[in-house]
Structure formats: C-alpha cells, structure tokens
C-alpha positions, 0 to 999 in steps of 0.5 A: 486496489484503487489507483491514486490518479483515478480517484478524486481527493474528496473521494480518497479522504472519504474512503480513508475516514471510513476505513476502506483504505488501510495500506498504500503501495507502489504499483511499479515496484510492487511494494505495499506499506502503511499509509504513514510510511515516509518511503510511501509518501515520496512516491509519485501519485501515478505510481501509488495504489491503495488497498483495504487489507494486507491480504488484498495487496498480497493477492495482487502480487505486492510484497511488504515494505522493508521500512515500515513493515519490518516483521512482515518483510522479514517473513516474506523474505524468509518465505513464510508468507 
C-alpha cells in the first residue's frame, strides 16, 4: 500500500506506467476501486492510497467500490469474498 501524500508525482507516474499501481483506495473509508473511478478522483490526496492488486487491498481490510466495481462489490456484500 502506497500513500499518495508520501510519494512524489514523478514517482507516482513511473509506478503507474510500469504497472506497479493498479487500484486506488480511500484510507478512511476502507474502499478501493479502479484508478479511473469518478468517486475515487474526488477524494483528498491525504486519504488516497494505491495498491498493486485486489488481493493486496483486501488483505489490508479494504472493500470493493460499489460504483466502479459493481460485481466485486455485490460479491463482497453477499459474503462471497
């Protein structure tokens, strides 16, 4: 998990380009989603964290976003994940 406010913009762009970052999340709400989610784009920088995989996000106790990851969210809600 990488906290947005602890990484430089150039380092962030490099990790995005290399595929090291695939998902973003809200640290306070414990929700993760895709990087192009409109809900995720509105969050404050100090609350944003990045993950390399869904598995990493779930390990840290985050749940899928109901907006951009509807199927994963429904599975989580129904206790399947």
